[in-house]
C-alpha positions in Angstrom: 18.9 -8.8 -32.9 20.6 -9.5 -35.7 19.1 -12.1 -38.8 22.3 -14.0 -38.0 22.4 -14.2 -33.7 18.4 -15.8 -33.9 19.6 -18.0 -37.3 21.4 -20.2 -34.4 18.8 -20.2 -32.4 17.3 -18.0 -29.3 19.2 -16.5 -26.9 18.2 -18.3 -23.8 17.9 -21.7 -22.9 15.3 -21.0 -20.1 13.5 -18.1 -18.0 16.5 -19.1 -15.7 19.3 -19.0 -17.7 18.0 -15.5 -18.8 17.7 -14.1 -15.7 21.3 -15.0 -14.8 22.2 -13.6 -17.8 19.9 -10.0 -16.8 21.7 -10.1 -13.6 25.0 -9.4 -15.1 23.7 -6.0 -16.3 22.7 -5.1 -12.3 25.8 -5.8 -10.9 25.9 -2.6 -9.2 22.9 -3.0 -7.0 24.6 -6.8 -5.9 24.8 -6.7 -1.8 22.9 -3.8 -1.2 20.3 -4.4 2.0 17.6 -1.4 0.2 17.4 -3.3 -2.9 14.7 -5.6 -3.3 13.3 -7.5 -6.6 9.8 -7.5 -7.5 9.0 -10.1 -10.6 5.7 -10.1 -12.3 4.2 -13.4 -12.4 3.5 -15.4 -13.7 6.3 -15.8 -16.3 8.7 -13.2 -14.6 9.6 -15.2 -11.5 11.9 -17.7 -12.5 13.8 -14.4 -14.1 13.3 -12.6 -10.7 14.6 -15.2 -8.6 17.3 -15.9 -10.8 18.2 -12.3 -10.5 17.7 -11.8 -6.8 20.1 -14.9 -6.0 23.0 -13.9 -7.8 22.5 -9.7 -6.1 21.8 -11.2 -3.3 18.8 -9.6 -2.4 15.0 -9.8 -1.2 12.5 -11.0 -3.8 8.6 -10.4 -3.9 6.2 -10.2 -6.7 4.1 -7.3 -8.1 1.0 -8.7 -9.7 -0.1 -7.3 -12.7 -3.1 -8.4 -15.2 -2.9 -7.4 -19.1 -6.2 -6.2 -20.3 -6.1 -8.4 -23.1 -9.2 -7.1 -26.8 -12.3 -9.4 -26.9 -11.5 -12.3 -29.2 -8.3 -11.2 -29.5 -7.1 -11.2 -25.8 -2.7 -11.1 -27.0 -3.1 -7.5 -27.9 -2.9 -5.6 -24.4 -5.2 -2.4 -24.5 -3.9 -2.0 -20.9 -2.9 -3.3 -17.6 -4.2 -3.3 -14.0 -1.9 -4.0 -10.7 -2.1 -4.6 -7.2 -3.0 -1.1 -5.0 -5.3 -0.1 -7.7 -2.8 1.1 -10.4 -4.8 1.4 -14.0 -3.1 2.0 -17.2 -5.7 1.8 -20.4 -4.0 2.6 -23.8 -7.1 4.5 -25.7 -5.1 4.4 -29.0 -6.2 0.8 -29.0 -9.3 0.3 -27.9 -10.1 2.8 -30.5 -8.3 0.9 -33.1 -9.9 -2.4 -31.9 -13.2 -0.6 -31.4 -13.6 -2.2 -28.0 -17.2 -0.7 -26.4 -16.9 0.9 -23.0 -18.8 -2.4 -21.6 -16.8 -4.6 -23.1 -13.8 -2.7 -21.1 -15.7 -2.7 -18.2 -16.2 -6.6 -17.9 -12.6 -7.1 -18.9 -11.8 -5.5 -16.2 -14.2 -6.9 -13.7 -12.9 -10.2 -14.6 -9.3 -9.0 -14.6 -9.5 -8.1 -10.8 -11.3 -11.6 -9.9 -7.7 -12.9 -11.4 -5.6 -10.5 -9.8 -7.2 -11.1 -6.6 -6.6 -14.6 -6.8 -2.8 -15.2 -7.1 -2.5 -12.1 -4.7 -3.8 -14.1 -2.3 -2.3 -17.6 -3.4 1.4 -16.2 -3.7 1.3 -13.5 -1.3 -0.8 -16.1 1.3 -0.8 -13.4 4.4 2.6 -11.6 4.5 1.8 -8.0 3.9 3.3 -6.7 0.9 7.0 -5.4 0.9 7.6 -1.1 2.4 9.1 0.3 -0.8 9.6 3.5 0.7 13.3 5.0 0.1 14.5 1.7 -1.5 16.1 0.4 -4.9 13.0 -1.7 -7.1 14.0 -3.4 -9.7 11.0 -4.7 -11.7 11.8 -8.1 -13.4 9.7 -9.5 -16.3 10.3 -12.2 -18.7 9.8 -10.2 -21.7 8.3 -6.9 -23.0 6.1 -7.1 -25.9 3.9 -3.7 -25.8 4.6 -2.1 -22.2 1.5 -1.7 -20.6 2.1 -4.4 -17.8 5.3 -2.8 -16.8 3.8 0.5 -17.5 1.1 0.3 -15.1 3.6 -1.6 -12.5 5.7 1.6 -12.5 2.5 3.6 -11.9 1.4 1.1 -9.1 4.7 1.2 -7.9 5.6 4.5 -7.2 2.7 5.7 -4.6 5.1 2.9 -2.3 7.7 6.2 -2.7 10.4 4.0 -3.0 13.7 6.1 -4.3 14.6 4.7 -7.4 12.6 2.2 -9.9 14.4 -0.2 -12.0 13.0 -2.0 -15.0 14.9 -5.1 -16.3 13.7 -7.6 -18.5 16.0 -10.0 -21.0 14.0 -9.2 -24.5 11.9 -6.3 -25.8 11.3 -4.8 -29.3 13.7 -1.9 -29.8 10.8 0.5 -30.7 9.2 -0.5 -27.1 12.5 0.1 -25.4 12.9 3.7 -26.5 9.4 4.0 -25.7 9.9 2.9 -22.2 13.5 4.3 -21.4 12.3 7.6 -19.7 9.1 5.3 -17.6 11.8 4.0 -15.1 14.9 5.6 -13.2 16.8 3.0 -15.4 15.4 0.3 -17.5 17.8 -2.4 -18.7 17.4 -4.6 -21.3 19.6 -8.1 -22.3 18.4 -8.5 -26.0 16.3 -5.5 -27.7 15.3 -7.1 -30.6 14.8 -5.2 -34.0 12.8 -8.0 -35.1 10.3 -9.3 -33.0 7.1 -11.5 -33.5 6.9 -12.5 -29.6 8.8 -13.2 -26.5 8.7 -16.7 -27.0 10.6 -16.6 -30.0 13.9 -16.0 -27.8 13.6 -18.7 -25.7 13.9 -22.5 -26.6 12.4 -23.6 -23.6 8.8 -21.0 -23.0 6.6 -23.3 -21.1 3.9 -21.8 -18.9 5.1 -21.2 -15.6 2.4 -22.9 -13.1 1.2 -21.2 -9.8 3.2 -23.9 -8.0 6.6 -22.9 -9.3 5.9 -19.5 -8.3 5.3 -20.4 -4.3 8.1 -22.9 -4.5 10.3 -20.1 -6.2 9.5 -17.3 -3.8 9.4 -19.7 -0.7 12.7 -20.7 -1.7 13.7 -16.8 -1.9 12.7 -15.8 1.5 14.4 -19.0 2.7 18.1 -18.0 1.2 17.5 -14.7 3.0 16.9 -15.2 6.3 
């Protein structure tokens, strides 16, 4: 993203606007019954809701938890996802001098939180059948790519026909690394200067569990 564009203000008013803009790049999937949008909670759900609504397709969630470096949790050293998928960034672990007991402790904490969120968001509904379908993974942005890597790994066990990763913003360098991860990578604003996902939104307030549940319920009603 150019310095001139950033000087004019962040490109997205909020996650909903980012989702509507992202949907414009995914028009080839509109109205296709074999397409499903899987949003990464929590911040990816408002984006994914708008994408699914614009395309007229099903929305669900894929719960992914970043594994933060102890004492510096903003830095990802890996991620986990529903279904047992695990990605560890061994280079970051070595550079941050994280011990194996510390990795195990973070994994234990995040597995508990993942289970809590899965129960809270999905309730009694079974996970969607992904076999033979086109799955569009949506988040509100990507920094290092740890979460989306483990999301793709988790999805492959479901034998989808095609996996698309779609986000409003990511660093140019991360976009290049992720281009071969899925069958298609879509990003509205690949950013040359990247300090964090939040800098590209005028409103980047935390998405609540209640908002996630409300959007999922509304989307389910829309597709009935």
